[in-house]
C-alpha positions in Angstrom: 106.0 139.6 110.5 103.3 137.2 111.6 103.7 133.4 111.0 101.0 131.3 109.5 100.5 127.8 110.7 100.2 125.2 108.0 97.5 122.7 108.9 99.6 119.9 107.6 103.3 119.0 108.0 104.1 120.8 104.8 106.6 123.5 105.8 107.4 125.8 108.7 107.3 129.5 108.9 110.0 131.6 110.6 110.5 135.4 110.6 113.3 136.5 108.3 115.5 138.1 111.0 116.2 134.7 112.5 117.8 133.5 109.2 120.4 136.3 109.2 122.5 134.3 111.6 125.8 132.9 110.2 125.6 129.2 109.5 128.4 126.8 110.3 128.6 123.5 108.4 125.6 121.2 108.9 126.6 118.6 111.6 127.2 115.0 110.5 124.3 113.6 112.4 121.8 115.9 110.6 123.4 115.2 107.2 123.1 111.5 107.9 119.4 111.9 108.5 119.0 113.9 105.4 120.9 111.4 103.3 118.8 108.6 104.8 115.6 110.2 103.5 117.2 110.3 100.0 118.0 106.6 100.2 114.5 105.7 101.5 112.9 107.8 98.7 115.0 106.1 96.0 114.3 102.7 97.5 110.6 103.3 97.3 110.9 104.2 93.6 111.0 108.0 93.8 113.7 110.6 93.5 114.8 113.5 95.7 113.0 116.7 94.7 113.4 120.4 95.6 111.9 121.9 98.8 113.0 122.8 102.3 112.6 120.3 105.0 115.3 121.4 107.4 115.0 124.6 109.5 118.2 126.0 111.1 117.5 128.3 114.1 118.6 128.7 117.7 116.0 126.8 119.7 117.8 126.7 123.0 119.0 130.3 123.5 122.7 129.6 123.5 123.3 131.5 120.3 124.1 128.4 118.2 122.1 127.2 115.3 120.1 124.0 116.0 118.2 122.0 113.4 114.6 121.0 112.9 114.1 118.3 110.3 110.5 117.6 109.0 110.2 114.4 107.1 106.7 115.4 106.1 108.2 118.3 104.1 110.6 116.0 102.2 109.7 116.1 98.5 110.0 112.5 97.1 109.1 113.0 93.4 107.0 110.0 92.2 106.1 108.9 95.7 104.2 111.9 97.2 103.2 111.4 100.8 105.8 108.7 101.4 106.9 110.3 104.6 103.4 111.7 105.4 101.2 108.7 105.9 97.7 109.5 107.0 98.6 113.2 107.2 101.1 112.6 109.9 104.9 113.3 109.5 107.9 112.9 111.8 109.6 115.9 113.1 113.1 115.8 114.8 115.0 118.5 116.6 118.8 118.4 116.9 120.6 120.5 119.4 124.2 121.6 118.5 127.0 122.1 121.1 130.2 124.3 121.0 132.0 121.7 118.9 129.2 121.8 116.2 128.2 118.3 117.2 124.5 117.6 117.1 122.3 115.3 119.2 118.6 114.5 118.7 116.6 115.7 121.6 113.0 115.6 120.2 111.2 113.2 117.9 107.4 112.9 117.4 104.8 112.3 114.7 102.8 115.5 114.1 100.0 116.8 111.9 101.5 120.3 111.9 104.1 122.6 113.4 105.4 126.1 113.2 108.5 128.0 114.2 108.1 131.5 115.8 110.9 134.0 115.6 112.5 135.0 118.9 115.6 134.4 121.1 115.3 131.5 121.3 112.9 130.6 118.4 109.8 128.8 119.6 108.3 125.6 118.1 104.6 124.9 118.3 103.3 121.5 117.5 99.9 119.9 116.7 98.9 116.3 117.2 95.8 114.2 116.6 94.0 111.2 118.0 94.9 109.4 121.2 98.2 111.3 121.4 96.1 114.2 122.8 95.3 112.3 126.0 92.4 110.7 127.8 89.0 111.0 126.1 90.5 111.8 122.7 89.3 110.1 119.5 90.8 109.9 116.0 89.3 113.4 115.2 90.7 115.2 118.2 93.4 117.7 117.6 95.6 119.4 120.2 98.5 121.9 120.1 101.3 122.9 122.4 104.5 124.9 122.6 107.8 123.2 123.3 110.2 124.6 125.9 113.9 123.8 126.3 114.8 122.6 129.8 118.5 122.2 129.4 118.3 118.5 128.4 115.4 118.2 126.0 112.1 119.7 124.9 108.9 119.5 127.0 105.5 120.8 126.4 105.4 124.1 128.3 101.9 125.4 127.4 98.9 124.4 125.5 98.3 126.5 122.4 94.7 127.7 121.9 95.0 131.3 120.6 93.8 132.5 117.2 97.2 132.0 115.7 97.4 128.3 116.7 96.3 125.2 114.8 92.6 124.6 114.5 92.2 122.2 117.4 89.4 120.7 119.4 89.4 119.8 123.1 89.3 116.2 124.0 85.7 115.0 124.0 85.1 111.9 126.1 81.7 111.3 124.7 82.8 111.5 121.0 83.0 108.4 119.0 86.1 107.4 117.1 85.6 107.3 113.3 84.5 103.9 112.3 83.0 103.1 115.7 79.9 105.2 115.7 77.3 102.7 116.9 73.8 103.2 115.8 71.0 103.3 118.3 69.7 99.9 119.2 72.8 98.0 118.0 74.0 97.2 121.6 77.6 98.0 120.9 80.0 97.6 123.7 81.3 100.8 125.3 84.5 102.3 123.6 87.8 101.6 125.5 89.7 104.8 126.1 93.5 105.2 126.2 94.5 106.5 129.7 96.7 109.6 129.8 99.6 107.6 131.4 99.7 105.1 128.5 102.4 106.8 126.4 105.1 107.2 129.2 104.3 103.7 130.5 104.6 102.3 127.0 107.9 104.0 126.3 109.4 102.9 129.6 108.3 99.2 129.1 109.4 99.3 125.5 112.9 100.5 126.5 113.2 97.9 129.2 112.2 95.2 126.7 114.8 96.2 124.1 117.6 96.6 126.7 116.8 93.3 128.3 117.6 91.7 124.9 120.8 93.5 124.4 122.6 96.1 126.5 123.7 97.9 123.3 120.0 98.8 122.7 120.4 101.5 125.4 121.9 103.7 122.7 118.9 103.6 120.3 116.0 102.2 122.3 114.4 105.6 123.1 114.2 106.6 119.5 112.9 103.2 118.4 110.3 103.2 121.2 108.9 106.5 120.0 108.6 105.0 116.5 106.8 101.9 118.1 104.4 104.2 119.9 103.6 106.0 116.7 102.5 102.7 115.2 100.2 102.2 118.2 98.7 105.7 117.6 98.3 105.1 113.8 96.3 101.9 114.6 93.7 103.7 116.7 90.8 103.7 114.2 91.3 100.1 113.1 91.7 98.9 116.7 88.5 100.7 117.9 86.6 99.3 115.0 87.7 95.7 115.8 86.8 96.1 119.4 83.4 97.7 118.6 82.5 94.7 116.5 82.9 92.2 119.3 79.8 90.6 120.8 79.0 91.6 124.4 78.0 88.0 125.5 79.5 84.7 124.6 77.8 83.0 121.7 75.9 86.1 120.7 75.3 86.3 117.0 76.2 89.6 115.3 74.0 90.2 112.3 75.8 91.6 109.3 73.5 94.6 109.2 74.3 95.4 112.8 78.0 95.2 112.2 77.8 97.7 109.4 75.8 100.0 111.6 78.4 99.8 114.4 81.2 100.6 111.9 79.6 103.7 110.5 83.0 105.2 109.6 83.8 102.4 107.1 83.2 103.2 103.5 81.3 100.0 102.6 81.5 98.8 99.0 78.2 98.3 97.1 79.2 94.6 96.8 81.9 92.5 98.4 85.2 92.5 96.5 85.4 88.7 96.4 83.0 85.7 96.7 84.5 84.6 100.0 83.4 87.8 101.7 80.0 89.0 102.9 81.0 92.7 103.0 84.1 94.8 102.3 85.1 98.4 102.4 87.8 100.8 103.5 88.7 102.5 106.8 91.6 105.0 106.2 94.5 103.0 104.8 92.9 99.6 105.7 90.9 97.3 103.5 88.0 96.0 105.6 86.8 92.5 105.0 83.9 90.5 106.6 83.0 86.9 106.3 79.7 85.2 107.3 76.1 85.9 106.6 73.5 86.5 108.0 75.7 86.6 111.1 79.2 88.0 110.7 82.0 85.5 111.6 85.2 87.4 111.2 86.3 91.1 110.7 89.6 91.8 109.1 91.8 94.9 108.6 94.5 94.7 106.0 97.1 97.1 104.7 99.5 96.6 101.8 102.1 98.9 100.2 105.2 98.5 98.0 108.5 99.0 99.7 107.2 100.6 102.9 107.7 99.5 106.5 104.4 98.4 108.1 103.3 101.4 110.2 100.8 99.7 112.5 100.7 97.8 115.8 97.1 96.8 116.5 98.2 94.4 119.3 100.0 97.3 121.1 96.9 99.6 120.5 94.6 97.0 122.1 96.9 96.6 125.1 97.0 100.3 125.9 93.2 100.2 125.9 93.2 97.6 128.7 92.8 94.5 126.5 94.5 91.3 127.7 96.1 89.4 124.9 97.8 86.0 125.4 99.8 84.6 122.5 98.7 81.0 121.8 100.5 80.3 118.5 103.3 81.8 116.5 105.0 81.1 113.2 107.9 82.8 111.4 108.5 82.6 107.6 111.9 84.3 107.5 113.2 87.7 108.5 110.5 90.3 108.8 107.5 88.0 108.2 105.4 86.3 110.9 102.0 85.3 112.0 100.7 85.3 115.6 97.5 84.2 117.2 96.2 85.6 120.5 93.4 84.8 122.9 91.8 88.1 123.9 89.8 89.4 126.8 88.4 93.0 126.8 86.2 94.8 129.3 82.5 94.5 128.4 83.1 92.0 125.6 83.0 88.3 125.1 86.4 86.4 124.6 87.8 86.5 121.2 90.6 85.2 118.9 92.9 87.6 117.2 95.2 86.7 114.3 97.9 89.2 113.3 100.3 88.9 110.3 103.1 91.1 109.0 105.6 91.1 106.2 108.2 93.7 105.7 109.3 94.0 102.0 112.8 92.6 101.5 113.2 94.7 98.4 112.0 98.1 97.4 109.7 96.7 94.7 108.2 94.1 97.0 104.9 94.3 98.9 104.8 94.9 102.6 101.6 93.9 104.4 100.0 94.1 107.8 96.7 92.5 108.8 94.6 91.7 111.8 91.5 89.4 111.8 89.2 89.0 114.8 86.6 86.2 115.3 83.1 87.3 116.3 81.8 84.0 117.7 82.2 85.2 121.3 84.0 82.0 122.2 87.4 81.8 123.7 89.9 80.1 121.3 91.4 76.7 122.3 95.1 76.8 123.1 97.4 75.3 120.5 98.6 71.8 121.1 102.2 73.0 121.0 103.3 76.6 121.0 106.0 77.7 118.7 108.6 80.2 120.0 109.2 83.2 117.7 112.6 84.9 117.9 111.6 87.9 115.7 111.1 90.8 118.1 108.8 92.8 115.7 106.5 95.1 117.6 107.6 93.4 120.9 104.8 90.8 120.5 
């Protein structure tokens, strides 16, 4: 029996012979994760529906059933796509020992996966964007097969046969959606994410959490993967902001030139408010521009009811080699803050970046995340007195 790959995280396929294995009770750790999805669905205004999002198979070859849990397959009735933002869903693999105790050994954000029958069963995964390595853009897709090494799952081989996901090799010369500069617009060169960015980010992230509290050693690795996924999700918006920056200090950027540089933005026929000179959408972000005939600011804003903000544009800029120095900070309570940075990026004039975030305190409240960059080409003046923010959100 051949297995078909779903080009979205919408179910796995496994040959029926694998499911003939006797099943012990589901371990507590896996049940807790399943129940947590139920709670998050209800908190967002939905209800748990039918559908399989847990696959029980032997992934390590020890004869015991392990568990793959795909959040993207969870059916939250009334809130479709709650766990599949932007076509990406989290997949976790739990390995079970002789005592039927499970531990999570793999967690990543994927666009697709499949399970192939065998002893052990094999898991093939597909990613997109900068997670595919150097030279990748937001349209790049890549696939690999996971291999058990006795402690965790690594990527053993790249998958490129006819049964694999439809993928494209990383193309260094390709432009990220939203950053396709038109000829003659003198756009700065795109900033690539180096291949070592992910492991370096995870290591520095863990160190930062553990330095705040030794207890963080128990959960830092999982949290840092989630933090990295926010960086990856911010790729298109980050590249658009960086593409809009003037090359030289004091250089004026005509509104028409800005629109040409950000060809991936779906520009509205007219601005959505009188304060704006242009507006549109880039993925899940509302795009807003002030200033005319020269653009003064470019903003990317996201809002959703009851959801945790899934972006980290500051982190996405830093992995692209941008230097950001915090010059002001203000907190408005738990989960809500505003920070201002002085920025310096290769091939670009200095800039001011303002980032704000609010995590909804209640399921029916709005969460938002926004970043606004100034396009004057002048370095911002430092604040007279810098506030100290204790909120560790996004490790800013």
